[in-house]
C-alpha positions as CSV (number, residue, x, y, z in Angstrom):
1,M,33.4,27.0,-62.7
2,I,34.2,28.6,-59.4
3,R,37.8,28.8,-58.4
4,L,38.8,28.8,-54.7
5,S,42.0,30.2,-53.4
6,A,44.1,28.2,-50.9
7,N,42.9,30.6,-48.1
8,D,39.4,30.0,-49.1
9,L,39.8,26.3,-49.0
10,W,41.4,26.6,-45.4
11,L,38.4,28.8,-44.2
12,Y,35.9,26.4,-45.8
13,Y,37.6,23.3,-44.2
14,R,37.7,25.1,-40.9
15,R,34.0,25.8,-41.0
16,I,33.3,22.1,-41.9
17,M,35.4,21.0,-38.9
18,I,33.5,23.4,-36.5
19,L,30.1,22.3,-37.9
20,G,31.0,18.6,-37.7
21,A,32.5,19.0,-34.2
22,S,29.4,20.9,-33.2
23,I,27.0,18.2,-34.6
24,F,29.1,15.5,-33.0
25,L,29.1,17.2,-29.6
26,G,25.3,17.9,-30.0
27,V,24.7,14.2,-30.6
28,V,26.8,13.2,-27.7
29,W,25.1,15.8,-25.5
30,L,21.6,14.7,-26.6
31,T,22.6,11.0,-25.9
32,L,23.9,11.9,-22.4
33,W,20.8,14.1,-21.6
34,T,18.2,11.5,-22.7
35,G,20.2,8.7,-20.9
36,W,20.5,10.8,-17.7
37,H,16.6,11.5,-17.6
38,R,16.0,7.9,-18.4
39,Q,18.1,6.8,-15.4
40,E,16.4,9.5,-13.3
41,A,12.9,8.1,-14.3
42,V,14.2,4.6,-13.3
43,E,15.3,5.9,-9.9
44,I,12.0,7.7,-9.3
45,E,9.9,4.7,-10.3
46,R,11.9,2.5,-8.0
47,A,11.1,4.9,-5.0
48,K,7.5,5.0,-6.0
49,Q,7.2,1.3,-6.0
50,Q,8.9,1.2,-2.5
51,V,6.4,3.7,-1.1
52,F,3.4,1.9,-2.7
53,E,4.5,-1.4,-1.2
54,T,4.9,0.1,2.1
55,A,1.4,1.5,1.9
56,L,0.0,-1.9,1.1
57,H,1.8,-3.3,4.2
58,L,0.4,-0.6,6.4
59,E,-3.1,-1.2,4.9
60,A,-2.8,-4.8,5.8
61,V,-1.7,-4.1,9.4
62,I,-4.3,-1.4,10.2
63,K,-7.0,-3.8,8.8
64,T,-6.9,-5.5,12.3
65,A,-8.3,-2.4,14.0
66,R,-11.0,-1.9,11.3
67,D,-12.1,-5.5,11.5
68,Q,-12.2,-5.4,15.4
69,V,-14.6,-2.3,15.2
70,T,-16.6,-3.7,12.3
71,Q,-17.2,-7.0,13.9
72,L,-18.2,-5.6,17.3
73,T,-20.5,-3.0,15.7
74,Q,-22.2,-5.7,13.6
75,W,-22.8,-7.7,16.7
76,S,-24.1,-4.6,18.6
77,N,-26.5,-3.5,15.9
78,E,-28.0,-7.1,15.7
79,F,-27.9,-7.7,19.5
80,I,-31.7,-7.2,19.7
81,N,-32.0,-10.2,17.4
82,H,-29.8,-12.4,19.5
83,T,-31.4,-12.0,22.8
84,P,-31.6,-13.5,25.3
85,Y,-27.8,-13.7,25.3
86,V,-26.3,-15.8,28.1
87,G,-22.6,-15.1,27.5
88,S,-20.0,-15.8,30.1
89,E,-21.6,-17.2,33.2
90,P,-19.0,-15.9,35.6
91,L,-19.2,-12.4,34.1
92,Q,-23.1,-12.5,34.3
93,Q,-22.8,-13.4,38.0
94,T,-20.1,-10.7,38.7
95,L,-22.4,-8.2,36.7
96,A,-25.4,-9.2,38.8
97,K,-23.4,-8.9,42.0
98,A,-22.1,-5.5,41.1
99,I,-25.5,-4.1,40.3
100,A,-27.0,-5.5,43.6
101,Q,-24.2,-3.8,45.5
102,S,-24.3,-0.5,43.7
103,I,-23.5,2.6,45.6
104,D,-25.1,6.1,44.9
105,G,-26.7,4.5,41.7
106,A,-23.5,3.4,40.3
107,F,-21.5,0.2,39.9
108,T,-18.2,-1.2,38.6
109,L,-16.5,-4.6,38.1
110,D,-13.6,-3.7,40.4
111,T,-14.2,-7.2,42.1
112,L,-12.5,-8.7,39.1
113,D,-9.2,-7.4,40.6
114,N,-9.2,-10.6,42.8
115,R,-9.0,-12.9,39.7
116,P,-6.2,-13.9,37.6
117,A,-5.5,-11.5,34.7
118,K,-6.5,-14.0,32.1
119,D,-10.0,-14.2,33.8
120,R,-10.7,-10.5,33.8
121,L,-12.7,-10.1,30.6
122,G,-12.9,-6.2,31.0
123,Q,-14.3,-3.5,33.2
124,I,-17.8,-1.9,33.2
125,I,-18.3,1.6,34.8
126,A,-22.0,2.4,34.8
127,L,-25.0,3.8,36.5
128,T,-27.8,1.5,37.6
129,S,-29.9,3.1,35.0
130,A,-27.8,1.3,32.3
131,N,-29.6,-2.0,33.4
132,D,-32.9,-0.7,32.4
133,P,-34.3,-1.9,29.1
134,I,-34.5,0.5,26.2
135,P,-38.1,0.8,25.0
136,P,-39.4,-0.9,22.9
137,Y,-36.7,-3.5,23.3
138,E,-36.3,-6.0,26.2
139,V,-32.6,-5.5,26.5
140,S,-30.5,-2.9,28.2
141,P,-27.0,-1.2,27.4
142,A,-25.7,-3.4,30.4
143,N,-26.8,-6.6,28.6
144,L,-25.0,-5.4,25.5
145,A,-21.9,-4.4,27.3
146,A,-21.7,-7.9,28.9
147,S,-21.9,-9.6,25.5
148,L,-19.3,-7.2,24.1
149,L,-16.8,-7.9,26.9
150,D,-16.7,-11.6,25.7
151,R,-15.8,-10.5,22.2
152,M,-13.6,-7.5,22.9
153,S,-11.2,-9.5,25.2
154,N,-10.7,-12.1,22.4
155,G,-9.9,-9.5,19.8
156,Q,-7.6,-7.6,22.2
157,M,-5.2,-10.6,22.6
158,T,-4.4,-10.7,18.9
159,S,-3.0,-7.2,18.3
160,D,-0.2,-5.6,20.4
161,F,-1.0,-2.1,19.1
162,L,-4.7,-2.1,20.2
163,R,-4.6,-0.2,23.5
164,W,-8.2,-0.2,24.6
165,T,-11.4,-1.5,23.0
166,Y,-14.7,-0.1,24.5
167,F,-18.3,0.7,24.3
168,F,-19.9,4.1,25.3
169,S,-23.7,4.1,25.9
170,A,-25.5,7.1,24.3
171,N,-27.5,7.4,27.4
172,E,-24.3,8.6,29.2
173,D,-24.7,5.9,31.8
174,L,-22.2,3.1,30.8
175,L,-18.6,2.4,29.7
176,A,-17.4,-1.1,28.9
177,L,-13.8,-1.6,28.0
178,T,-11.1,-4.1,27.8
179,P,-8.5,-4.9,29.0
180,W,-9.6,-4.7,32.6
181,V,-8.5,-1.6,34.5
182,S,-9.7,-0.5,37.9
183,S,-12.4,2.2,38.0
184,Q,-10.1,4.5,39.9
185,D,-7.5,4.5,37.2
186,A,-10.1,4.8,34.5
187,L,-11.9,7.8,36.2
188,G,-8.7,9.6,36.9
189,T,-9.6,12.9,38.5
190,A,-13.2,12.7,37.7
191,P,-15.2,13.4,41.0
192,S,-17.8,10.7,40.2
193,I,-18.9,8.0,37.8
194,E,-21.8,10.1,36.6
195,L,-19.9,13.2,35.8
196,Y,-17.2,11.1,34.1
197,L,-19.7,9.5,31.8
198,Q,-21.4,12.8,31.0
199,S,-18.1,14.5,30.2
200,S,-17.0,11.7,28.0
201,W,-19.6,12.7,25.4
202,K,-18.4,16.3,25.5
203,D,-14.7,16.1,25.9
204,Y,-13.8,13.1,23.7
205,E,-13.6,13.5,20.0
206,V,-14.3,9.7,19.5
207,T,-17.7,10.0,21.0
208,R,-18.8,13.4,19.5
209,L,-18.0,12.2,16.0
210,G,-20.4,9.3,16.5
211,L,-23.4,11.4,17.3
212,P,-26.2,11.3,14.7
213,S,-25.9,15.0,14.1
214,N,-22.2,14.5,13.2
215,N,-22.5,11.1,11.5
216,P,-25.9,10.8,9.9
217,E,-24.6,8.2,7.5
218,R,-23.4,5.9,10.4
219,K,-20.1,5.4,8.9
220,P,-16.9,4.2,10.8
221,Y,-14.5,7.0,11.4
222,W,-11.0,7.8,12.7
223,T,-10.0,10.5,15.1
224,A,-7.2,12.9,15.0
225,A,-4.0,11.8,16.7
226,Y,-3.5,12.5,20.4
227,I,-1.2,11.8,23.3
228,D,-2.3,9.0,25.7
229,Q,-2.9,10.5,29.1
230,A,-1.5,7.2,30.6
231,G,1.9,7.8,28.9
232,A,1.6,5.2,26.3
233,G,2.5,7.5,23.5
234,L,0.9,8.8,20.3
235,M,-2.5,7.0,19.4
236,V,-5.7,7.4,17.4
237,S,-9.1,6.0,17.9
238,H,-11.3,4.1,15.4
239,A,-15.0,3.9,16.1
240,Q,-18.5,3.3,14.6
241,P,-21.9,4.2,15.9
242,V,-24.3,1.5,17.1
243,Y,-28.0,1.6,16.2
244,W,-30.9,-0.6,17.2
245,E,-32.9,0.0,14.1
246,E,-33.3,3.7,14.2
247,K,-32.4,4.3,17.8
248,F,-28.8,5.5,18.5
249,I,-27.4,3.3,21.2
250,G,-23.7,4.4,21.5
251,I,-20.3,3.9,19.9
252,V,-17.9,1.0,19.7
253,A,-14.3,2.1,19.4
254,T,-10.6,0.9,19.7
255,D,-7.7,3.0,20.6
256,V,-4.7,2.3,18.3
257,L,-1.0,2.8,19.6
258,L,1.0,4.3,16.8
259,N,4.4,3.2,18.0
260,F,4.3,0.3,15.5
261,L,4.4,2.9,12.7
262,N,8.0,3.8,13.4
263,E,9.0,0.1,13.3
264,L,7.2,-0.2,10.0
265,L,9.1,2.8,8.6
266,K,12.4,1.2,9.6
267,T,11.7,-1.8,7.3
268,F,11.7,0.7,4.2
269,P,14.2,-0.4,1.7
270,D,15.8,2.9,1.1
271,P,17.7,4.1,4.3
272,E,18.1,7.7,2.9
273,G,15.7,10.6,2.7
274,T,12.9,11.7,5.0
275,L,10.1,9.1,5.4
276,L,6.9,9.8,7.3
277,I,3.3,9.1,7.9
278,N,0.7,11.8,8.2
279,N,-3.2,11.9,8.4
280,E,-5.8,14.1,6.9
281,H,-5.3,16.6,9.7
282,N,-1.7,17.0,8.5
283,Q,-0.5,15.5,11.8
284,I,2.8,13.5,11.5
285,L,1.9,10.1,13.0
286,A,5.5,8.7,12.5
287,N,8.8,9.9,11.3
288,R,11.8,7.6,10.6
289,E,14.1,10.2,11.9
290,D,12.5,10.3,15.3
291,T,14.5,8.0,17.8
292,E,12.2,8.4,20.7
293,P,8.3,8.2,20.7
294,K,6.3,11.5,20.9
295,N,4.8,11.8,24.5
296,T,4.2,15.6,24.6
297,T,3.6,17.1,21.3
298,I,2.4,16.1,17.7
299,A,4.3,17.6,14.8
300,N,2.6,19.1,11.9
301,L,3.4,18.3,8.3
302,S,3.8,22.0,7.6
303,S,7.0,22.0,9.7
304,I,8.6,19.8,7.1
305,L,6.7,20.9,3.9
306,P,6.2,24.6,3.9
307,V,3.5,24.5,1.2
308,D,-0.3,24.8,1.0
309,L,-1.8,21.6,2.3
310,S,-5.3,23.0,2.8
311,T,-7.0,20.3,0.6
312,T,-7.0,16.6,1.6
313,N,-5.7,15.5,-1.8
314,S,-2.9,18.1,-2.2
315,L,-0.2,15.5,-1.4
316,D,-1.6,13.2,-4.1
317,K,-1.5,16.1,-6.5
318,M,2.2,16.8,-5.6
319,N,3.2,13.1,-5.9
320,G,6.3,12.8,-8.1
321,L,7.1,16.6,-8.1
322,Y,10.1,18.4,-6.6
323,V,9.3,20.6,-3.6
324,D,12.1,22.7,-2.2
325,E,14.8,20.7,-3.9
326,N,13.2,17.3,-2.7
327,L,11.4,14.8,-4.7
328,L,8.0,14.2,-3.0
329,L,6.5,10.7,-3.3
330,A,3.2,9.9,-1.6
331,S,0.8,7.0,-1.4
332,S,-2.5,7.3,0.5
333,L,-4.6,4.7,2.3
334,E,-8.4,5.0,1.8
335,N,-9.4,4.0,5.3
336,P,-8.0,5.6,7.3
337,R,-7.0,8.5,5.1
338,W,-3.3,8.3,6.0
339,T,-0.5,9.1,3.5
340,I,3.1,7.7,3.4
341,V,5.3,10.7,2.4
342,F,8.9,10.1,1.2
343,L,11.1,13.1,0.5
344,L,14.3,12.3,-1.5
345,P,16.8,15.2,-1.9
346,K,17.4,16.2,-5.5
347,S,21.1,16.1,-4.8
348,L,20.9,12.5,-3.6
349,I,19.0,11.5,-6.8
350,R,21.8,13.1,-8.8
351,Q,24.4,11.2,-7.0
352,R,22.6,7.9,-7.6
353,I,22.2,8.8,-11.2
354,L,25.8,9.7,-11.6
355,K,26.9,6.5,-10.0
356,S,24.8,4.3,-12.3
357,Y,25.6,6.5,-15.3
358,S,29.3,7.0,-14.7
359,S,30.6,4.3,-17.2
360,Q,28.5,5.9,-20.0
361,L,29.8,9.3,-19.0
362,Q,33.5,8.1,-19.1
363,L,32.9,6.4,-22.5
364,S,31.4,9.5,-24.0
365,L,34.3,11.7,-22.7
366,A,36.8,9.2,-24.1
367,L,35.1,9.4,-27.5
368,I,35.1,13.1,-27.5
369,I,38.9,13.2,-26.6
370,A,39.6,10.6,-29.2
371,V,37.8,12.6,-32.0
372,V,39.7,15.8,-30.9
373,V,43.0,14.0,-31.0
374,I,42.3,12.5,-34.3
375,N,41.3,15.6,-35.9
376,L,44.5,17.3,-34.7
377,I,46.4,14.5,-36.1
378,L,44.7,14.7,-39.4
379,W,45.1,18.5,-39.5
380,H,48.9,18.4,-38.9
381,M,49.6,15.3,-41.0
382,Y,47.2,15.7,-43.9
383,V,45.3,18.9,-44.0
384,A,48.1,21.4,-43.6
385,P,50.3,19.6,-46.2
386,S,47.5,19.5,-48.7
387,L,46.8,23.3,-48.2
388,R,50.4,23.9,-48.9
389,V,50.0,21.9,-52.0
390,A,46.9,23.8,-52.9
391,R,48.6,27.1,-52.4
392,F,51.5,25.9,-54.5
393,V,49.1,24.9,-57.2
394,A,47.2,28.0,-57.0
395,S,50.5,30.1,-57.1
396,Y,51.8,27.8,-59.8
397,V,48.6,28.4,-62.0
398,T,49.0,32.2,-61.5
399,Q,52.8,32.0,-61.9
400,T,53.3,33.9,-58.7
401,T,55.7,31.4,-57.1
402,S,59.1,30.4,-58.3
403,S,59.6,27.3,-56.2
404,P,57.4,24.4,-55.0
405,P,56.7,23.7,-51.2
406,K,58.8,21.3,-49.4
407,V,56.7,18.2,-50.2
408,P,57.4,15.0,-52.1
409,Q,58.4,15.5,-55.6
410,A,55.3,13.7,-56.9
411,W,52.2,15.5,-55.4
412,I,49.7,13.0,-56.7
413,P,50.8,10.1,-54.5
414,W,50.6,12.5,-51.5
415,V,47.0,13.2,-52.5
416,N,46.4,9.6,-52.6
417,E,47.7,9.4,-49.0
418,L,45.3,12.3,-48.2
419,V,42.3,10.2,-49.5
420,Q,43.4,7.3,-47.4
421,A,43.5,9.7,-44.3
422,F,39.9,10.7,-45.1
423,S,39.1,7.0,-45.4
424,E,40.6,6.4,-41.9
425,R,38.5,9.3,-40.6
426,R,35.4,7.7,-42.0
427,R,36.2,4.4,-40.3
428,L,36.6,6.1,-37.0
429,F,33.2,7.7,-37.3
430,Q,31.7,4.4,-38.2
431,E,33.3,2.9,-35.1
432,L,31.8,5.6,-33.0
433,E,28.4,4.9,-34.4
434,R,28.8,1.2,-33.6
435,N,29.9,2.1,-30.0
436,N,26.8,4.3,-29.7
437,A,24.6,1.5,-31.1
438,A,26.0,-0.9,-28.6
439,L,25.5,1.6,-25.9
440,E,21.8,2.0,-26.9
441,R,21.4,-1.8,-26.9
442,K,22.8,-2.0,-23.3
443,V,20.3,0.7,-22.3
444,A,17.4,-1.1,-24.0
445,A,18.4,-4.3,-22.4
446,R,18.5,-2.6,-19.0
447,T,15.1,-1.1,-19.7
448,H,13.7,-4.5,-20.6
449,E,15.0,-5.9,-17.4
450,L,13.3,-3.1,-15.3
451,Q,10.1,-3.7,-17.2
452,K,10.1,-7.4,-16.4
453,A,10.9,-6.5,-12.7
454,N,7.9,-4.1,-12.7
455,E,5.6,-6.8,-14.2
456,Q,6.8,-9.2,-11.5
457,L,6.1,-6.6,-8.8
458,A,2.6,-6.1,-10.3
459,R,2.0,-9.9,-10.0
460,Q,3.2,-9.9,-6.5
461,A,0.8,-7.0,-5.7
462,N,-2.1,-9.1,-7.0
463,T,-1.1,-12.4,-5.3
464,D,-1.4,-13.7,-1.7
465,A,2.2,-14.3,-0.5
466,L,1.2,-17.4,1.6
467,T,-1.2,-19.4,-0.6
468,G,-0.2,-18.1,-4.1
469,V,-3.8,-17.4,-5.0
470,Y,-5.2,-13.9,-5.9
471,N,-5.5,-11.3,-3.1
472,R,-8.3,-9.1,-2.1
473,R,-7.1,-6.2,-4.2
474,F,-7.3,-8.4,-7.4
475,L,-10.7,-9.7,-6.2
476,L,-12.3,-6.2,-6.0
477,E,-10.8,-5.1,-9.4
478,L,-11.9,-8.4,-11.0
479,L,-15.5,-8.0,-9.7
480,E,-15.7,-4.5,-11.0
481,N,-14.8,-5.7,-14.5
482,E,-17.0,-8.8,-14.3
483,T,-20.1,-6.8,-13.0
484,E,-19.6,-4.4,-15.9
485,R,-19.4,-7.2,-18.4
486,V,-22.5,-8.8,-17.0
487,R,-24.4,-5.5,-17.1
488,R,-23.7,-5.4,-20.9
489,G,-25.7,-8.7,-21.0
490,E,-22.9,-10.9,-22.0
491,S,-23.3,-13.8,-19.6
492,P,-24.3,-14.7,-16.0
493,L,-22.1,-14.3,-12.9
494,A,-21.9,-15.9,-9.4
495,V,-19.8,-15.5,-6.4
496,L,-18.8,-17.9,-3.5
497,M,-17.7,-16.6,-0.2
498,L,-15.9,-19.3,1.9
499,D,-14.7,-19.3,5.5
500,L,-12.8,-22.1,7.2
501,D,-14.9,-23.3,10.2
502,Y,-13.2,-22.9,13.6
503,F,-9.8,-22.0,12.0
504,K,-8.7,-20.1,15.1
505,R,-8.8,-23.3,17.0
506,V,-6.2,-24.8,14.5
507,N,-3.8,-21.9,15.2
508,D,-4.5,-22.1,18.9
509,K,-4.0,-25.9,19.2
510,H,-1.4,-26.6,16.6
511,G,0.4,-23.4,16.0
512,H,0.5,-20.9,13.1
513,D,2.7,-23.3,11.0
514,A,-0.1,-25.7,11.0
515,G,-2.6,-22.9,10.3
516,D,-0.5,-21.9,7.3
517,A,-0.3,-25.4,6.0
518,V,-4.1,-25.8,6.3
519,L,-4.6,-22.6,4.3
520,C,-2.2,-23.8,1.6
521,E,-3.7,-27.3,1.3
522,F,-7.2,-25.7,1.3
523,T,-6.3,-23.6,-1.6
524,E,-5.0,-26.6,-3.6
525,R,-8.2,-28.5,-3.0
526,A,-10.3,-25.6,-3.9
527,L,-8.5,-25.0,-7.1
528,S,-9.0,-28.6,-8.1
529,C,-12.8,-28.2,-7.7
530,I,-13.3,-25.0,-9.7
531,R,-13.1,-24.3,-13.5
532,K,-10.2,-23.0,-15.3
533,I,-12.0,-19.6,-15.9
534,D,-12.9,-19.3,-12.2
535,R,-10.7,-17.2,-9.9
536,L,-9.9,-18.1,-6.2
537,C,-9.0,-15.1,-4.1
538,R,-8.0,-14.8,-0.5
539,Y,-10.3,-12.2,1.0
540,G,-8.6,-12.1,4.4
541,G,-7.4,-14.5,7.1
542,E,-9.4,-17.7,6.6
543,E,-11.9,-16.1,4.3
544,F,-11.8,-16.8,0.5
545,A,-13.9,-15.8,-2.5
546,V,-14.4,-17.5,-5.7
547,V,-15.6,-15.6,-8.8
548,L,-17.6,-17.7,-11.3
549,P,-17.9,-16.1,-14.7
550,S,-20.6,-17.5,-17.0
551,C,-22.1,-19.4,-14.1
552,I,-25.8,-19.6,-13.0
553,A,-26.8,-20.3,-9.4
554,R,-27.5,-24.1,-10.0
555,D,-23.9,-24.6,-11.4
556,A,-22.5,-22.4,-8.6
557,L,-24.2,-24.6,-5.9
558,E,-22.8,-27.8,-7.5
559,I,-19.3,-26.2,-7.5
560,A,-19.7,-25.1,-3.9
561,E,-20.9,-28.5,-2.7
562,R,-18.1,-30.3,-4.6
563,L,-15.6,-28.0,-2.9
564,R,-17.2,-28.4,0.5
565,H,-17.0,-32.2,0.2
566,K,-13.4,-32.2,-1.1
567,V,-12.3,-30.1,2.0
568,A,-14.1,-32.1,4.5
569,A,-13.4,-35.6,3.0
570,T,-9.8,-36.0,4.1
571,P,-7.9,-34.5,7.2
572,I,-4.9,-32.3,6.4
573,E,-1.6,-33.8,7.5
574,H,1.1,-31.5,8.9
575,A,4.2,-32.5,11.0
576,G,2.6,-36.0,11.7
577,I,-0.7,-34.4,12.8
578,N,-4.0,-34.8,11.1
579,V,-6.2,-31.7,11.1
580,S,-9.8,-32.0,10.0
581,I,-11.2,-28.8,8.7
582,T,-14.6,-27.9,7.0
583,V,-15.8,-24.9,5.1
584,S,-18.9,-22.9,5.1
585,I,-20.0,-21.3,1.8
586,G,-22.3,-18.5,0.9
587,V,-23.5,-18.3,-2.8
588,A,-24.8,-15.2,-4.6
589,Q,-26.0,-14.7,-8.2
590,F,-25.6,-11.4,-10.0
591,H,-28.9,-9.5,-10.3
592,I,-29.9,-6.4,-12.3
593,G,-28.9,-3.4,-10.3
594,D,-26.1,-5.1,-8.6
595,N,-22.5,-3.8,-8.4
596,A,-19.4,-5.5,-7.1
597,E,-19.9,-4.3,-3.5
598,S,-23.6,-5.4,-3.3
599,L,-22.8,-8.8,-4.9
600,L,-20.0,-9.5,-2.5
601,K,-22.1,-8.4,0.5
602,R,-24.9,-10.8,-0.5
603,A,-22.5,-13.7,-0.7
604,D,-21.1,-12.6,2.7
605,D,-24.6,-12.6,4.1
606,M,-25.1,-16.1,2.8
607,L,-21.9,-17.1,4.5
608,Y,-23.1,-15.7,7.7
609,L,-26.3,-17.7,7.5
610,A,-24.2,-20.8,6.9
611,K,-22.2,-20.1,10.0
612,V,-25.4,-19.4,12.1
613,Q,-27.1,-22.6,10.8
614,G,-24.2,-24.9,12.0
615,R,-21.2,-24.4,9.6
616,N,-19.9,-27.0,7.0
617,Q,-22.8,-26.2,4.5
618,V,-23.7,-24.2,1.5
619,V,-26.3,-21.6,1.7
620,Y,-28.2,-19.8,-1.3
621,L,-31.3,-18.0,-1.0
622,P,-32.9,-17.0,-4.3
623,D,-34.6,-13.6,-4.4
């Protein structure tokens, strides 16, 4: 049996106290460290979600410019199939008169200056050669320009940030643009119309990028940002080449004013940090810190982020990383390739974490102080007297002492009190564990709440805010999954593309409130006509799509007809007004070799035929 001296007992107990205190402090530190990083992850995830939602908002806004160019390009590409095109009779008369009165082989529509602003569809600046048909077709660039002015002027009225919409002829002999502007203002310092049109294909990036040598795939494209010469501010151009079969005819484009981006950034929920939008050229298109629009220079992202941005996806790779003591969050758009960049200082994140985590820190500090105080009390009230007793016992055994220490006469009851003291210490540790467990439960509950909030945000990201049905983003993901399932041979698949006929007239005649009511009522009727496994999605504006899993073409046609009759049967009542509405529907069946894009396009083509053939009908053409 090992005998310990009183001094050995004192040293042994001191080591136990140091070890216990170290373990306790380590547990407390680990708890604080994990809690701190958990709260940091919450703050970062909240900021990421805000950036992502802003990107979604920007994507929805910029879709107006893309749709404008896409619709005009589709019309231009198919113009040879629509001839003869009559168009606006006053415009045709003005155009014929301008050509007849041409000077030096050139003509304009400057005579429209005498008409009210609402009647000026646009301007044409051209050489008389633009009226010559392009072999082997029987139409000319001037015919196409006249038809485009009818359409460009309507689109221009719907979007404040669309500066100009225009068509450049590839023969370098015509420019058609809207809104109307005098030829003198359009030409600027150019000495003649002919030289201006020729230089436009050399000096303007928007025309050069559309050339077959630069764009053999005939894709739509966006230019780099530039300063408007007329002083409107920072802008970009969106364009797409026009082809008649294999013949390059020109480009259709629209100039987008970027002032609206600063207004968009002002709606960002987090008022702190640096928030900006840049493009693939690393030009800063908008910066929340700028109080005045840029009219002279365009800032580069390298002035804010001194890192290597030579690759287009470098910002995406740095998303969520710390760069120069700033948390970098980025969310990119696909078309155009713009990126919303949010820089949040690390010191600010720490302040927010500290503010959210202060109560836990105070509790942990109080527990540490309480344990230290309790240990001191235990030492002075119980440990030191017990050591004196131990020394007395040891000296008494070795007969090296002559008198006992100053303690109660009966040392056994005092030892019993010492046992009670250790019991008290055990109770305090158990209380500390209970407090830690309660703290963990609070953290777990908070984490659960955040998870529920994230799930709700995910639902909102897949749902159309007005109608409550699924949105385009959900539709594209669903079609990818469904087409993959069908390719495995599980079951058939059909898609309906729907478009409310003359919906713009409802908005123009009864207002947007009535239009919103019509959209909501239409979705309710549509949902009542489809199956539970079908999915109704809002594709954009008044266009909808229905995904029909396990459905052949015959059944899809029945559903489409039932839906069409349901919509047309009863007018929609809003604010005491009955609004009659009909719907055109295109039907497409999945075929071998299809993907989500081709299936959706075929349904859209059927919808287009339904429109051309008179609307309020269902069209399906089997292969």
